[in-house]
MARSELO-117758 format. One line per 2 residues: number of its first residue (from 1); their letters; for each residue x negated, z negated, y negated of N, C-alpha, C, O. Coordinates in pm, whole numbers. Atoms other than C-alpha are relative to their C-alpha. Layout:
BEGIN
NUM = a = X/Z/Y/X/Z/Y/X/Z/Y/X/Z/Y  ...
***
This chain:
BEGIN
1 = ml = -79/98/121/9/-69/-24/-86/97/-78/-59/214/-104  94/110/109/-259/-136/-238/-85/151/-69/-117/167/-186
3 = fk = 64/-126/-8/-429/244/-179/106/137/-25/89/258/-16  -127/-112/20/-118/435/-249/35/-55/-178/48/30/-266
5 = vl = -19/2/129/-53/246/-582/-113/-52/-121/-102/-112/-227  129/42/106/-397/205/-739/-19/142/-68/-13/154/-190
7 = pi = 16/-135/74/-458/593/-791/98/47/-95/70/132/-179  -41/3/93/-145/559/-962/11/-56/-151/37/9/-253
9 = al = 83/91/47/-244/273/-1147/-118/51/-103/-138/4/-215  93/-13/115/-533/448/-1301/10/134/-40/-85/188/-98
11 = al = -59/-145/87/-306/817/-1391/44/-81/-146/18/-60/-264  -79/76/105/-100/550/-1566/-74/-55/-130/-23/-55/-242
13 = as = 28/-10/111/-361/446/-1770/-88/27/-39/-140/-36/-131  66/-84/108/-592/712/-1834/125/82/-100/90/66/-217
15 = ts = -83/10/40/-285/846/-1969/22/-35/-172/12/22/-280  24/75/145/-243/566/-2213/-96/-11/-84/-76/-53/-197
17 = vf = 106/-16/79/-596/617/-2320/-70/121/-120/-144/125/-218  38/-75/87/-584/940/-2399/130/28/-106/122/82/-217
19 = ae = -128/15/139/-238/916/-2596/-54/-79/-75/-52/-40/-192  58/100/129/-416/609/-2779/-119/78/-70/-157/43/-182
21 = ea = 59/-62/71/-662/871/-2843/22/133/-73/-57/197/-143  -85/-97/72/-437/1125/-2956/45/-31/-149/37/48/-243
23 = ve = -41/87/89/-305/883/-3196/-106/-24/-94/-76/-1/-211  145/3/42/-647/824/-3313/-55/140/-142/-97/141/-258
25 = ee = 30/-156/26/-702/1204/-3388/84/-8/-90/30/-46/-194  -95/-4/76/-349/1230/-3572/-20/-63/-118/50/-18/-209
27 = ki = 53/126/96/-485/963/-3812/-79/78/-100/-87/52/-220  157/-5/32/-772/1132/-3888/32/78/-170/-20/48/-277
29 = ws = -71/-58/108/-563/1376/-4138/143/-64/-69/204/-158/-18  -133/90/88/-259/1266/-4375/27/78/-138/-43/173/-175
31 = gd = -32/-81/143/-139/1397/-4696/133/-35/-80/206/-125/-38  -100/33/41/128/1407/-4944/81/139/-46/13/239/-72
33 = ie = -58/-90/99/401/1640/-5098/90/-37/-79/181/-103/-29  -49/39/56/546/1599/-5402/91/73/-104/48/188/-102
35 = fg = -112/-84/66/819/1752/-5633/65/-68/-76/80/-184/-39  -36/102/60/985/1624/-5903/46/44/-176/77/159/-203
37 = yt = -59/-26/140/1087/1599/-6310/-155/-18/-89/-221/-120/-73  94/97/60/789/1597/-6553/37/27/-191/104/121/-234
39 = nl = -18/-34/108/785/1557/-6933/-97/-16/-98/-136/-129/-127  115/-17/3/510/1705/-7115/3/-19/-175/98/38/-229
41 = sg = 37/10/147/386/1603/-7524/-152/36/46/-226/34/145  156/-20/34/82/1708/-7721/11/167/-18/109/206/-82
43 = nt = 21/-73/-10/-6/2034/-7685/132/131/32/162/240/-17  -179/-75/-8/371/2128/-7505/76/-80/-2/104/-170/76
45 = ee = -156/99/-89/652/1989/-7542/111/52/86/211/83/20  -99/4/-71/871/2052/-7286/66/-68/119/-27/-126/176
47 = tt = -17/32/-146/1071/1928/-6954/12/88/62/72/189/26  -55/-93/-88/1060/2085/-6644/17/-75/161/89/-168/200
49 = tv = 18/21/-116/969/2067/-6302/-127/18/39/-195/107/-12  173/-21/-16/608/2003/-6127/42/-14/170/140/-44/238
51 = gk = -9/10/-177/487/2030/-5759/-144/-34/37/-235/47/20  136/34/-98/192/1863/-5582/-15/22/104/95/54/149
53 = fl = 71/-20/-104/0/1911/-5266/-133/-103/39/-241/-101/-20  181/81/-13/-290/1673/-5144/47/-19/167/145/-22/241
55 = ik = 57/-26/-152/-464/1670/-4828/-115/-97/49/-217/-91/-20  152/92/-39/-733/1425/-4673/-3/14/153/82/37/239
57 = re = 99/64/-145/-956/1351/-4376/-64/-57/10/-161/-12/-50  78/109/-6/-1122/1085/-4311/-66/-32/205/-1/-72/301
59 = sa = 47/46/-118/-1325/1032/-3994/-165/-80/-89/-247/-21/-159  134/82/42/-1621/724/-4087/-123/111/31/-107/212/100
61 = pw = -14/56/146/-1842/745/-4260/55/170/-130/13/150/-244  -41/-106/30/-1696/1108/-4410/179/-20/-43/267/-58/34
63 = kw = -111/6/66/-1393/1119/-4652/-3/91/-111/-73/82/-212  -17/-113/78/-1250/1458/-4794/125/3/-31/186/-3/76
65 = qt = -57/-70/51/-958/1542/-5007/-5/126/-40/-108/192/-45  -22/-151/119/-822/1861/-5198/182/-2/-71/292/-6/-17
67 = ff = -157/39/71/-519/1825/-5449/24/153/-89/-43/222/-165  -52/-117/90/-318/2100/-5572/95/-14/-147/132/-128/-176
69 = eg = -137/105/109/-55/2067/-5895/22/127/-76/-70/199/-114  0/-160/76/108/2379/-6067/192/-33/-25/280/-44/61
71 = la = -93/-16/34/404/2354/-6307/35/148/-109/-55/204/-171  -1/-101/109/550/2637/-6529/161/12/-41/237/-65/18
73 = se = -126/59/31/897/2693/-6708/-5/130/-103/-97/187/-162  -40/-146/137/1038/2985/-6943/122/-58/-62/184/-146/-5
75 = ke = -160/-31/56/1359/3008/-7187/-27/109/-79/-125/144/-145  -37/-99/83/1497/3271/-7323/-134/112/34/-201/162/-57
77 = de = 137/-120/-84/1208/3521/-7099/-145/-42/-76/-236/41/-82  94/-25/68/952/3330/-7315/-58/-129/67/-6/-240/70
79 = rt = 113/129/-19/678/3106/-7181/0/-130/-38/-66/-137/-142  43/99/45/690/2737/-7223/-73/-92/11/-113/-169/-77
81 = ae = 115/77/-82/473/2570/-6992/-42/64/98/22/125/184  91/-58/-129/231/2679/-6776/-111/-53/45/-214/13/25
83 = ky = 156/43/-34/-47/2456/-6628/11/24/148/119/40/206  47/-5/-140/-208/2486/-6281/-119/-79/44/-214/-22/-11
85 = gm = 100/35/-11/-472/2276/-6160/-76/-58/155/17/-37/233  66/-9/-97/-684/2189/-5854/-138/-115/-1/-220/-112/-93
87 = fs = 161/3/10/-993/1960/-5737/-3/-36/171/91/-57/247  29/35/-151/-1155/1890/-5391/-90/-95/-25/-117/-105/-144
89 = rl = 54/119/-7/-1368/1586/-5320/-77/-15/118/-20/37/214  36/-4/-83/-1629/1505/-5080/-97/-122/48/-215/-92/28
91 = ey = 18/150/73/-1728/1120/-5053/-86/29/209/-63/107/301  108/0/-86/-2048/997/-4790/-26/-197/11/-128/-230/-48
93 = nw = 6/121/-12/-2025/594/-4720/-118/-77/103/-94/-135/209  82/32/-103/-2381/508/-4588/-28/-170/-7/-130/-235/16
95 = te = 53/123/28/-2316/170/-4669/168/-57/40/264/14/9  -201/41/14/-1931/-45/-4580/41/10/-172/158/35/-200
97 = kn = -31/40/113/-1965/-97/-4979/-27/163/-108/55/198/-193  24/-74/52/-2139/214/-5109/40/157/14/87/197/120
99 = yv = -24/-155/-69/-2090/590/-5107/-70/74/-81/-110/27/-188  7/-97/119/-2199/918/-5263/102/120/-1/162/95/104
101 = fg = -90/-57/36/-1972/1163/-5330/-38/116/-102/-112/95/-198  14/-57/65/-1945/1507/-5457/159/112/-39/234/163/45
103 = rv = -100/-73/84/-1677/1698/-5698/26/157/-65/-48/220/-140  -7/-148/69/-1512/2040/-5776/132/4/-42/222/-11/40
105 = sy = -142/33/51/-1210/2034/-6011/-11/173/-120/-93/238/-185  -55/-145/104/-1050/2351/-6205/117/-3/-46/193/-69/26
107 = ee = -90/17/59/-778/2394/-6438/48/81/-112/-14/87/-218  -85/-116/133/-546/2646/-6662/113/-54/-84/221/-64/-27
109 = dk = -71/33/76/-369/2532/-6922/63/98/-58/-27/176/-89  -1/-133/80/-216/2801/-7090/43/-49/-188/33/19/-290
111 = fs = -11/51/168/-120/2571/-7427/-56/-103/-20/-5/-195/-83  130/115/66/-449/2351/-7452/-71/65/-84/-123/4/-178
113 = gy = 108/-40/113/-648/2618/-7629/-69/35/93/-142/129/63  112/-91/-38/-844/2692/-7349/69/82/118/185/62/153
115 = ey = -100/-80/-127/-770/2959/-7040/-70/-76/118/-16/-61/228  49/20/-101/-1016/2773/-6829/-41/-136/-50/-78/-166/-163
117 = qy = 114/121/10/-1154/2417/-6750/-60/8/166/0/35/270  83/-10/-174/-1425/2403/-6432/-120/-94/-32/-211/-69/-111
119 = tv = 111/91/-13/-1637/2092/-6366/-45/-52/147/41/-109/215  143/21/-119/-1894/2028/-6073/-39/-145/-27/-88/-155/-139
121 = ts = 117/107/25/-2043/1665/-6061/1/-87/174/75/-68/271  104/80/-138/-2218/1435/-5762/-6/-140/-101/11/-161/-221
123 = gv = 24/119/89/-2284/1090/-5823/19/-131/129/16/-96/247  44/100/-108/-2289/710/-5622/162/-61/-70/216/-31/-177
125 = gr = -115/67/17/-1959/476/-5591/-29/-132/50/-104/-127/148  -73/94/-22/-1885/147/-5549/70/-101/52/101/-168/-47
127 = ni = -147/44/5/-1614/-65/-5382/-47/-111/-5/-130/-163/70  40/123/37/-1608/-372/-5581/141/-75/122/88/-149/204
129 = yd = -85/103/-70/-1271/-541/-5376/63/115/119/103/226/83  -70/-59/-163/-1136/-396/-5001/83/-93/27/68/-145/138
131 = le = -83/123/-94/-868/-660/-4961/134/93/123/161/213/136  -143/-73/-30/-547/-596/-4752/72/58/-64/130/159/-24
133 = tl = -86/-80/106/-374/-513/-5053/-54/43/-129/27/98/-203  52/5/94/-568/-485/-5307/-197/103/-17/-304/44/-27
135 = nw = 140/-39/33/-888/-207/-5354/-49/45/-175/30/71/-265  90/-12/138/-1160/-150/-5677/-73/100/52/-158/56/129
137 = dv = 150/-81/52/-1382/117/-5685/-41/73/-142/35/136/-216  67/-61/111/-1625/227/-5955/-79/100/51/-121/98/167
139 = ea = 107/-84/-37/-1854/577/-6012/-14/43/-65/71/77/-147  104/-86/114/-2104/736/-6194/-45/83/24/-89/57/136
141 = gl = 68/-127/-46/-2247/1056/-6150/-38/118/-145/-29/93/-265  76/-86/65/-2403/1386/-6295/40/150/19/25/216/122
143 = gf = -74/-137/-10/-2241/1709/-6371/-68/121/-87/-174/125/-149  -8/-117/105/-2189/2051/-6542/210/60/-6/307/73/69
145 = rs = -173/-70/46/-1842/2194/-6721/-42/126/-76/-134/156/-152  -26/-156/56/-1742/2545/-6796/75/-2/-51/169/-42/18
147 = ae = -159/-49/51/-1461/2629/-7063/-12/84/-50/-120/115/-99  -26/-118/71/-1328/2911/-7193/95/-27/-94/189/-75/-31
149 = se = -40/5/69/-1160/2883/-7508/54/155/-80/-1/262/-103  -102/-175/8/-874/3157/-7621/-25/39/-133/-56/-51/-211
151 = dv = -25/-56/141/-869/3344/-7928/140/-64/-70/244/-117/-31  -152/126/64/-651/3197/-8207/29/112/-135/-45/143/-228
153 = id = -89/-97/91/-436/3436/-8409/104/-53/-41/173/-129/28  -111/60/75/-192/3362/-8659/181/75/5/208/187/-39
155 = ei = -105/-22/-33/191/3365/-8557/69/75/-120/132/173/-81  -40/-70/106/302/3498/-8852/-22/154/-39/49/254/-47
157 = tg = 66/-100/59/58/3716/-8973/-104/111/81/-176/194/25  62/-32/-113/-93/3836/-8626/-137/12/10/-180/84/100
159 = vl = 93/-45/47/-443/3806/-8776/-83/-69/74/-49/-186/90  106/83/-75/-738/3689/-8574/-54/-133/-47/-159/-122/-111
161 = is = 88/102/76/-842/3351/-8683/-128/-17/70/-225/-4/-6  81/40/-29/-1081/3269/-8458/-43/54/169/37/34/259
163 = lg = -20/-35/-143/-1205/3410/-8126/-75/-118/122/-168/-197/113  101/104/-136/-1307/3217/-7780/-89/28/48/-141/139/47
165 = et = 134/-14/-25/-1581/3121/-7631/-16/-109/90/69/-195/114  60/24/-137/-1777/2997/-7353/-40/-120/-36/-131/-105/-118
167 = ee = 62/134/-23/-1850/2591/-7339/-23/-19/106/65/-8/192  93/18/-89/-2137/2505/-7103/-49/-116/-10/-130/-110/-103
169 = ep = 117/54/29/-2302/2217/-7093/-5/-129/150/71/-133/247  -30/84/-106/-2396/1915/-6869/76/-121/-14/119/-138/-128
171 = iv = -110/96/15/-2179/1609/-6813/-41/-140/77/-69/-139/197  -15/150/-64/-2205/1249/-6717/153/-36/67/253/-19/-2
173 = rl = -141/28/-40/-1903/1146/-6505/17/-169/36/-40/-231/125  -22/137/-52/-1777/795/-6505/117/-39/52/177/67/36
175 = st = -98/-7/-41/-1473/683/-6355/41/-137/119/-42/-179/200  -42/92/-51/-1269/409/-6196/168/14/87/269/81/69
177 = if = -190/-2/-65/-946/344/-5969/16/-109/94/-47/-132/197  -30/164/-72/-787/-3/-5867/192/46/42/295/66/-22
179 = tw = -157/20/-43/-477/22/-5652/30/-140/107/-53/-194/181  -23/134/9/-296/-285/-5571/145/50/70/224/126/14
181 = ef = -161/-11/-103/27/-282/-5259/65/-130/-85/73/-207/10  -54/75/10/197/-561/-5465/137/-57/90/162/-177/90
183 = ae = -75/-8/-76/474/-535/-5240/38/92/127/33/215/122  29/-80/-110/529/-453/-4865/70/181/-69/3/268/-14
185 = na = -82/-112/-15/748/-120/-4979/-121/74/-161/-128/194/-189  47/-26/157/533/-88/-5344/-128/8/-3/-193/-70/67
187 = kf = 140/26/9/188/3/-5449/28/67/-183/106/151/-226  71/-37/156/62/39/-5842/-148/37/-5/-223/-18/76
189 = lq = 101/-66/-32/-243/242/-5913/-22/36/-156/71/62/-232  26/5/119/-455/270/-6231/-101/89/-6/-176/50/83
191 = ll = 86/-116/-9/-692/576/-6279/-62/-21/-133/12/-35/-230  112/-42/123/-986/594/-6548/-95/102/4/-135/119/119
193 = gs = 106/-51/6/-1235/817/-6627/-30/123/-127/54/186/-192  72/-38/84/-1487/987/-6845/-54/114/15/-137/101/105
195 = el = 140/-77/25/-1679/1335/-6911/-50/4/-92/16/57/-182  73/-29/124/-1941/1320/-7165/-124/81/41/-215/86/123
197 = gd = 111/-91/10/-2110/1569/-7268/-96/-13/-179/-74/-104/-258  36/34/163/-2318/1607/-7628/88/128/-59/79/162/-177
199 = en = -67/-143/104/-2101/1926/-7722/198/-75/-11/287/-43/-90  -157/36/-20/-1745/1741/-7632/-21/-119/131/-92/-126/231
201 = ti = -56/81/-138/-1605/1456/-7428/157/-14/32/255/-35/-40  -165/2/-52/-1299/1458/-7219/47/-122/86/-39/-136/173
203 = sy = -64/117/-49/-1110/1143/-7071/119/-20/-5/195/10/-98  -146/-3/-87/-813/1061/-6863/35/-126/47/-46/-217/65
205 = sr = -108/132/-40/-574/797/-6759/115/44/83/194/135/57  -114/-21/-96/-346/781/-6474/90/-155/4/25/-259/20
207 = ta = -69/109/-19/-80/512/-6461/106/20/138/198/99/121  -111/11/-98/131/482/-6145/57/-91/130/-15/-147/213
209 = le = -86/53/-23/425/337/-5995/26/94/136/25/217/128  -36/-73/-92/513/423/-5628/65/-118/120/2/-215/162
211 = vk = -96/60/-66/818/283/-5402/75/59/87/186/108/63  -87/-49/-117/918/389/-5080/127/-50/45/163/-163/80
213 = vi = -140/23/-15/1278/486/-5037/75/-36/148/176/-102/169  -77/17/-83/1331/511/-4705/-146/85/180/-159/206/201
215 = ge = 112/-127/-36/1023/647/-4432/-112/-17/-45/-147/-127/-88  74/-93/38/766/821/-4515/73/42/-180/-8/25/-271
217 = la = -78/-21/144/977/905/-4857/-1/-61/-113/71/-160/-106  51/107/87/878/748/-5157/50/52/-156/64/174/-156
219 = lk = -33/-2/98/990/740/-5542/-133/-4/-58/-200/-100/-21  145/48/59/648/782/-5754/73/57/-184/132/159/-220
221 = vs = -7/-40/115/681/749/-6131/-137/-34/-92/-151/-156/-97  113/-47/13/326/832/-6309/21/37/-140/117/97/-189
223 = yi = -14/-76/168/220/886/-6690/-153/-22/-11/-227/-118/12  158/-85/36/-110/1086/-6784/-30/8/-130/53/45/-213
225 = vk = 79/-17/139/-314/1084/-7078/-93/48/41/-136/-3/144  95/-131/57/-598/1407/-7165/-5/-13/-81/85/44/-142
227 = yt = 93/0/111/-803/1309/-7452/-126/93/25/-210/86/114  145/-68/15/-1059/1567/-7560/-27/6/-142/36/58/-234
229 = ee = 51/47/137/-1259/1455/-7834/-40/139/-83/-13/115/-200  -17/-177/80/-1320/1868/-7989/43/83/78/-2/120/187
231 = vp = -129/-108/-24/-1049/2093/-7949/-18/131/-64/-59/126/-180  -55/-102/67/-988/2454/-8027/76/-6/-162/118/-116/-199
233 = ie = -99/10/128/-798/2537/-8395/84/-24/68/84/5/188  -172/13/-7/-422/2425/-8396/-19/-47/128/11/46/203
235 = te = 21/63/-127/-496/2222/-8079/26/-127/-3/-67/-180/-63  71/81/-32/-441/1914/-8010/-82/-101/32/-174/-45/92
237 = ha = 131/67/-111/-675/1642/-7871/112/-100/121/73/-157/223  -63/95/-123/-422/1450/-7655/118/117/35/158/217/-24
239 = dt = -54/-84/-118/-209/1566/-7341/105/-131/33/47/-215/102  -63/85/-93/24/1332/-7231/118/52/115/166/147/53
241 = et = -38/-18/-61/256/1396/-6924/71/-164/71/13/-272/72  -55/81/-55/504/1177/-6751/125/55/113/234/105/81
243 = hv = -12/-19/-158/598/1229/-6363/109/-125/30/100/-248/25  -108/79/-110/936/1129/-6185/-57/74/111/-120/172/69
245 = tl = 9/-58/-137/869/1250/-5826/68/-63/132/119/-175/136  -31/33/-98/961/1242/-5493/-93/30/111/-123/149/120
247 = sy = 125/-5/-52/696/1204/-5252/31/-53/142/81/-161/170  20/-15/-118/645/1316/-4865/-139/-37/47/-225/49/27
249 = sf = 89/-12/-78/375/1169/-4678/32/25/183/128/8/259  12/-38/-125/243/1283/-4357/-138/-28/101/-139/12/218
***
């Protein structure tokens, strides 16, 4: 009897192990899909919809993530808002608390005074706190920024006021991100960053609150500020965005 039961038990145990490994493998990949309402102010005064997509892969000591965002709207066949952005980031933890990273970002905002803004940075980071419900990281790095400003044309006369030009310079990037899960189904996030160059400095802030509604579906409210120190003619320094979105995590 024992010789009949033993192979069955071993087979069940093997199946269980393989199932657990499959679950672990599935957890390597994760992501978020968001869609909702956004209110823009600054260079664009508009209320429209926004879509976001984030995908992540974590397999210690490596972490990778890529983010895409897009919004556009029209009124009476005239474009009133149009913005596309993405970033991709690779991180390697050489100790439990310390890591190195590389980051690439690209943005097109048709109402910012720029055709595009592109940055490449790399640096080091440190985890200050890594508790069950609280996490805080700080980072510093060096990089390069390229941006092309748009031609400025007088709307009334149609006269060219200034030609667009390409701006390229080395930058120093400083950032910090703080997350706090203050309830079982609620999370707070604060991100602050600045890219400093001799010709221009761009700073940004993102404050967000996420509340799970049911299962992997969550409601997110976020407020984003981007401040550019030197801007093209007839362009505001600060752009703000208020997002209210539904997010599905997978």
